[in-house]
C-alpha positions, 0 to 999 in steps of 0.5 A: 299483589305487588310482591307476587308480581315482583314490584321492586323498582318504580319501572315495575309499576303498572303504566310506568315505563322508563320515561315516566319513571325518569320524570317521577325521579326528577320530581323527587318520587324516587322510591316506591314508598314515596309513590305509595303515599302520594295522591294519584292526581299529583302523580298524573300532573308530574308524569303525564300519566292518566289519573286512572293509571296513576291510581293503579300505580299508587295502589301497586306501590302500596301493596309492594311496600311494608310498614317498618317500625323504629324504636323511640330510642333509635329515633332519639339517637338519630335526632341527636345526630341531626345537623343544625345551622348556627344563627350567629347568636348564642341566645337564639341558638339556645332558643332553637335547641342549637340552630336551624335544624335539618329535616325541618322547616323553620318559619320566621314571621313578622312585620317589614324590617323585623329581621326575617330576611337578615336571618335568611342571609345569615343562615345562607352564609353559616350553612357553608361553615365547617360542621365544627363551626355550626355549619353544614359544609353545603350550598344554598338554594335561595328562592326570592319572591319579593326582590329582597335578596342582597348580595352586599349583605351576604358579602359583609356577613361572609367577611365577618365569618372569615369566609371568602365572599366570592366563594360564598356568593358562588355557593348560593343559587338564587331563583327570582320567582315572579309568580306562584307557578315559578315559585312552585316549579323551582321547588318541584324541580330542585332535586337535581340541583340539590344532589349535584351541588350539595344543597344543605339549606333552602330559603324561601323569602317570602313564602306567602307574598305571591300567593297573597297577591295572586289569590285574592278574595274568598273565592280563591282561598280554596285553590290558594290553600290547596296549592300552598299545602302541596308546595310546603309538603314538597319542601318538607319532602326535600328536607327529609329525603336530602337531610337539609334545612328549610327556612321560610319567611312569612308575612303578617296581618292584624287580627281584629278579633284579638282585642288585648295583646299583640294582634299580629298574626302570620298569614297562610292559616293552619296549613303553614301553622301545621307544616312549620316545625318551628315558628319564630315571631320577630319584632323590632326593638330599640336601635338595631335590636330585634326580639325573637319569640319561639312560638311553636316547637315540638321539643323546645319550650316557648321563650324569647331571645334578643339579637342584634342586626349589625353590619357584619350580621346577626349577633347577641 
């Protein structure tokens, strides 16, 4: 259907004029493929189209796009070329296969004071390093949901890395989200900032804090998980389309069903468990040491690394 009518651009879709197309592009729906794989309700909400028109646009986009196959060898070559951000610790880099990967979501969960935010600060500094030093030569979008962002820590880590602290701080764009709507919107509208400022890392610290406090009780669980699902998929979509890394921190709870061993369980359920590419469990050890366990990774074996959180940042 689409091909006969010459659907080549978003504007060619039924019910999509220049204004709607611009709204969709601003929200990250810049290709027919993205529209073909989106839900009509999502499109309707983002663009102001009616749900019926959105359904027609999605259907036309599906007709106009074709599936392309890639050999596993090509995928492997592309993966080898993917950038990674050094964590500052050789052992932790090794555990992760080289550092925090672009086009992926790295999640760290653990109790208060386990070092999750510190790792986020360190990655925010290291993302700005030259590529040959383990960086991505880019800027950072930092979504702070708990008021825990500390420029003083960034300053001391930057000095330790031999970078100009003022320049490093200027390259981190902080959004203090007070509620889930602000948190979601900051990611929905991130495309323009990412393109204009060369953002190479998005940090959300923490992903679940506001969702937990706003959606209380079993009755609200369905709505919470639905919004969370859309939010984390949007993060993955930005990671893929802009070739950037995403680092999220997560809170924990004690699971009473676990009688033996560590009952610490990350919150957010299966939605986060399935969406995060790599999951790290961080816990306190003696003095300034932290134990980081790789819980889940598509290509690295489970294991542990011991890191130190020092005045100048994360070290072995």
